[in-house]
KOLLOGU-40308 format. One line per 5 residues: their letters; for each residue y, x, z of C-alpha. Coordinates in steps of 0.25 Angstrom, whole numbers, padded with zeros to 4 digits. Layout:
# KOLLOGU-40308
a) Y X Z; ... .
# end
This chain:
# KOLLOGU-40308
mkilh) 0005 0518 0105; -0009 0514 0106; -0017 0520 0094; -0031 0518 0091; -0038 0527 0081 .
vittl) -0051 0522 0074; -0060 0532 0067; -0074 0532 0062; -0079 0544 0071; -0074 0554 0081 .
ekgga) -0082 0565 0075; -0076 0578 0071; -0071 0575 0057; -0057 0578 0051; -0052 0563 0053 .
ekqlv) -0057 0563 0067; -0051 0576 0072; -0038 0572 0066; -0038 0559 0074; -0039 0568 0086 .
ilsrn) -0027 0576 0082; -0019 0563 0078; -0023 0556 0091; -0020 0567 0100; -0006 0568 0094 .
qaaqd) -0004 0553 0095; -0008 0554 0110; 0002 0565 0112; 0013 0556 0107; 0009 0546 0119 .
heisv) 0000 0536 0110; -0012 0530 0116; -0024 0534 0107; -0038 0527 0106; -0049 0531 0096 .
lplkg) -0060 0522 0091; -0072 0529 0084; -0082 0521 0076; -0094 0530 0075; -0100 0544 0077 .
nleld) -0098 0553 0088; -0086 0555 0097; -0085 0570 0094; -0070 0570 0096; -0069 0561 0109 .
kdfss) -0065 0573 0118; -0053 0576 0108; -0048 0562 0110; -0050 0562 0125; -0042 0575 0126 .
fkaqi) -0029 0566 0124; -0034 0554 0130; -0037 0546 0117; -0046 0534 0120; -0059 0533 0112 .
fdyir) -0065 0519 0111; -0079 0522 0109; -0086 0509 0110; -0087 0505 0095; -0092 0518 0090 .
nrnff) -0105 0518 0082; -0106 0503 0083; -0108 0493 0072; -0096 0492 0063; -0094 0477 0065 .
iqill) -0095 0479 0080; -0085 0489 0079; -0076 0480 0072; -0077 0470 0084; -0075 0480 0095 .
frklv) -0063 0487 0088; -0056 0473 0086; -0058 0471 0101; -0052 0484 0104; -0040 0482 0095 .
kqkrf) -0037 0469 0102; -0039 0474 0116; -0031 0487 0115; -0020 0483 0105; -0018 0497 0099 .
dvihl) -0004 0499 0092; -0011 0507 0081; -0025 0508 0076; -0027 0520 0067; -0040 0520 0058 .
hlpra) -0047 0532 0053; -0058 0533 0042; -0064 0521 0035; -0073 0515 0045; -0062 0515 0055 .
emlgv) -0053 0508 0045; -0063 0498 0041; -0066 0495 0056; -0051 0494 0059; -0048 0484 0048 .
laslg) -0060 0475 0051; -0057 0475 0066; -0042 0472 0064; -0043 0460 0056; -0034 0449 0061 .
lkifa) -0028 0459 0071; -0014 0464 0071; -0015 0479 0072; -0008 0491 0067; -0019 0500 0060 .
vssrh) -0018 0513 0052; -0028 0519 0043; -0029 0534 0041; -0037 0539 0029; -0043 0553 0031 .
ntepf) -0051 0555 0018; -0050 0556 0003; -0062 0548 0002; -0065 0533 -0002; -0064 0523 0010 .
fpgsp) -0078 0519 0008; -0085 0532 0002; -0098 0529 -0006; -0093 0515 -0010; -0088 0510 -0023 .
rlvst) -0074 0514 -0025; -0069 0499 -0026; -0076 0496 -0012; -0069 0509 -0006; -0056 0505 -0012 .
llsri) -0056 0491 -0007; -0060 0494 0007; -0050 0505 0009; -0039 0496 0004; -0043 0484 0012 .
vlirq) -0043 0493 0025; -0030 0500 0022; -0022 0488 0018; -0025 0483 0032; -0019 0495 0039 .
ssvia) -0004 0496 0044; -0004 0510 0038; -0012 0521 0031; -0012 0536 0034; -0018 0546 0024 .
isnsv) -0021 0560 0030; -0017 0567 0017; -0010 0564 0004; -0024 0566 -0003; -0029 0554 0005 .
rtflv) -0017 0546 0002; -0019 0549 -0013; -0034 0546 -0012; -0032 0532 -0006; -0022 0529 -0017 .
srqei) -0029 0534 -0029; -0042 0527 -0024; -0034 0515 -0022; -0040 0514 -0007; -0026 0510 -0003 .
skrqp) -0015 0502 -0009; -0004 0509 -0016; 0006 0500 -0008; 0000 0504 0005; 0007 0516 0012 .
isviy) 0000 0528 0016; 0005 0539 0026; 0000 0553 0023; -0001 0560 0037; -0009 0573 0037 .
ygyde) -0019 0577 0048; -0013 0587 0059; -0020 0599 0065; -0026 0599 0078; -0015 0604 0087 .
tiiis) -0025 0607 0099; -0030 0619 0091; -0022 0632 0091; -0017 0636 0078; -0019 0650 0074 .
kqpre) -0005 0657 0074; -0009 0669 0066; -0015 0669 0052; -0029 0674 0050; -0031 0688 0044 .
lsdge) -0042 0696 0037; -0042 0710 0044; -0044 0722 0035; -0058 0722 0029; -0061 0708 0035 .
klekf) -0070 0700 0026; -0067 0685 0023; -0081 0680 0026; -0080 0668 0036; -0078 0655 0029 .
vtlsr) -0078 0641 0036; -0078 0626 0033; -0078 0614 0042; -0083 0602 0034; -0092 0591 0033 .
lapqk) -0104 0594 0025; -0101 0584 0014; -0099 0583 -0001; -0083 0582 0001; -0083 0596 0007 .
dlktm) -0090 0603 -0005; -0096 0614 0004; -0105 0618 -0007; -0092 0624 -0014; -0089 0632 -0001 .
ihala) -0103 0637 0000; -0104 0641 -0014; -0090 0648 -0013; -0096 0656 -0001; -0108 0660 -0010 .
iyrek) -0098 0665 -0021; -0090 0673 -0010; -0102 0679 -0004; -0107 0683 -0017; -0095 0691 -0020 .
fgfgq) -0091 0697 -0007; -0105 0697 0001; -0099 0690 0013; -0094 0676 0018; -0099 0665 0026 .
levyg) -0096 0650 0028; -0097 0642 0040; -0098 0627 0038; -0095 0618 0050; -0098 0603 0048 .
dgpld) -0110 0594 0045; -0113 0583 0035; -0123 0578 0024; -0123 0591 0016; -0128 0600 0026 .
eelnt) -0142 0603 0020; -0136 0603 0006; -0126 0613 0009; -0136 0622 0016; -0145 0621 0004 .
farsl) -0133 0625 -0005; -0129 0637 0003; -0144 0641 0002; -0144 0640 -0013; -0132 0649 -0014 .
gvtqy) -0138 0660 -0004; -0127 0658 0007; -0135 0651 0017; -0133 0661 0028; -0118 0662 0025 .
vvfcg) -0115 0647 0025; -0116 0642 0040; -0117 0627 0042; -0112 0627 0056; -0112 0612 0059 .
rtsdv) -0100 0605 0065; -0090 0612 0075; -0082 0608 0087; -0073 0620 0086; -0066 0621 0073 .
pkvmq) -0056 0631 0078; -0067 0641 0082; -0074 0639 0068; -0061 0642 0061; -0057 0654 0069 .
knqcf) -0071 0661 0067; -0070 0660 0052; -0060 0666 0041; -0058 0655 0031; -0059 0640 0030 .
llssk) -0065 0633 0018; -0063 0619 0013; -0070 0614 0000; -0068 0599 0001; -0068 0591 -0012 .
yegfg) -0058 0582 -0004; -0052 0580 0010; -0044 0570 0017; -0036 0581 0024; -0045 0592 0029 .
lvlle) -0042 0594 0043; -0050 0606 0044; -0040 0613 0036; -0030 0612 0047; -0041 0617 0057 .
amqqg) -0042 0629 0048; -0027 0631 0048; -0026 0631 0063; -0035 0643 0064; -0028 0650 0053 .
lpiic) -0040 0650 0044; -0038 0652 0029; -0042 0640 0021; -0048 0639 0007; -0050 0625 0002 .
tkist) -0052 0616 -0010; -0039 0612 -0017; -0039 0597 -0015; -0027 0588 -0013; -0030 0587 0002 .
teevm) -0031 0602 0005; -0018 0604 -0004; -0011 0595 0006; -0016 0602 0018; -0015 0617 0013 .
gsgyg) -0004 0615 0004; -0005 0614 -0011; -0001 0629 -0013; -0012 0634 -0004; -0019 0646 -0011 .
lffet) -0033 0645 -0006; -0038 0632 -0012; -0050 0632 -0021; -0055 0622 -0032; -0064 0611 -0027 .
anpqd) -0079 0613 -0029; -0076 0627 -0034; -0084 0638 -0026; -0079 0649 -0034; -0064 0646 -0032 .
latkm) -0067 0645 -0017; -0074 0658 -0017; -0062 0664 -0024; -0053 0659 -0013; -0062 0664 -0002 .
eflqq) -0061 0678 -0009; -0045 0677 -0010; -0045 0675 0005; -0051 0688 0007; -0037 0694 0005 .
prlyr) -0031 0696 0019; -0017 0692 0015; -0021 0679 0009; -0031 0676 0020; -0019 0678 0030 .
dssey) -0009 0670 0022; -0019 0658 0021; -0021 0658 0036; -0007 0658 0039; -0004 0647 0028 .
giqrl) -0014 0638 0035; -0008 0640 0049; 0006 0637 0044; 0001 0625 0036; -0003 0618 0049 .
sefdp) 0011 0614 0052; 0010 0604 0041; -0001 0596 0049; 0005 0595 0063; -0003 0585 0071 .
rksat) 0009 0580 0078; 0016 0576 0066; 0004 0569 0060; 0002 0561 0072; 0017 0557 0072 .
kilnv) 0016 0553 0058; 0005 0544 0061; 0012 0538 0072; 0024 0535 0063; 0014 0528 0054 .
ydefl) 0010 0519 0066; 0024 0517 0070; 0029 0512 0056; 0020 0500 0058; 0021 0497 0072 .
eggrg) 0032 0488 0078; 0045 0494 0085; 0050 0504 0075; 0043 0515 0083; 0041 0523 0070 .
enraa) 0056 0524 0068; 0058 0528 0082; 0047 0539 0081; 0053 0544 0068; 0066 0545 0074 .
kdrg) 0061 0553 0086; 0053 0563 0077; 0066 0565 0069; 0073 0568 0082 .
# end
């Protein structure tokens, strides 16, 4: 099967990294993978090259209307079996470029955000519905995303949506032994990987560290990522007197190393589409404390014991204190390692291929399902 993935950028965000994982597993099942990025830098090009995916780079960062024409020409020339669209700009481009053409297109929705953020709700709703109604199939990366689309009326209630979770990166070794706090060891090294953006609510995390330090006299937070709130967050840390204990490290190209050198992962988001970084922390056996939102309940399990109330720094600081208990620390680490089995990337890739097959000719979906059962 010839599959073209169209995505806004190939920079190191959650949706982009997940596309590498998906494409790699599709290629492993002998499918021909091509990728069309629309703007930004090619930070992940080597990852795609490692399994011989072809990157069409000649429309990146060009005028949107020129991109439509070039994309349309590409589709006519290459005759892909499937065109899989990721993120709003790619979805818009795919719809406009395919007018009058017979193609099989799939949209993946990766976020619990309006299709057109910042626009009037009616505009975002109409654009989303127009885009999705032209797709052969729609995939949501979590039940939270599906619920958001339906509740916001960004998709017709009559249009089916497949919910298929992200998979972890199988090229990264999973920790076999849970983390432990040795006798007398302090819980003092906290880390987060996050865009410095309002959605992530990093002020709550910084405030919680200040509360934790005030009580125990130790604790530091490493923040990996960049974004529009860089200066504001630095000023906030300074106002709480924790500037030297909150280290803004910029972006990282070595997530496993960052996880390995710290003791606990924190996530303070107000909302998430999925939260791939939670799987990255689990792979290193890193205990996780995160906000109790619908998405994290899906990823961590609704009964997870280290959720905290959104935008409540005192509750987060309390959970940080709880995790000082060696038994709880070890159990949290072990739970995450075991939980990873719910997010097998091979299963995710197969489910998406089955979505393709349901709409392609020849009944190949039934054949693959029979093969899987066998």
